[in-house]
C-alpha positions, 0 to 999 in steps of 0.5 A, a space after each residue: 825157180 828162184 830167179 823167176 820168182 825174183 824177176 816176175 814176183 810172187 804168184 801167190 797173194 798172201 793176205 796175211 802179209 799185206 793186212 799188217 802193213 795196211 793203213 787206214 784213213 777214216 777207219 781203224 783196223 778193227 771197224 766192222 767194214 774193214 774186217 768185212 773187207 779183209 773177210 771178202 778178200 780172203 774169200 776171193 779165188 786166186 784169179 780175183 786176188 791177182 785182179 785186185 792187186 792189179 787194181 791197187 798196184 798196177 801188177 797182178 804179181 807181188 813185189 820182189 819183197 813180198 806183199 809186205 812191201 806194198 803200201 795199201 791205204 784203205 780210206 773212207 770216201 768223201 760223203 755228200 752233204 746229205 750223208 749219203 755215199 
């Protein structure tokens, strides 16, 4: 079991290990939209969390060191001149 975890990575997506290491550009960790982001991720089913992880890392498994090793950056997208997104 331990060897499988090392080779294949973690199956569980533990957001409490990912969130403290996240970096923010154009946001702060206490901004309302950032708090909503984490709330939405917590509400996702395990398969949806794995799909999110696959989207941001290219793999649906946590790295060997756990999600604390993932360098997630949440950044504000560019705005058009009228201030619309």
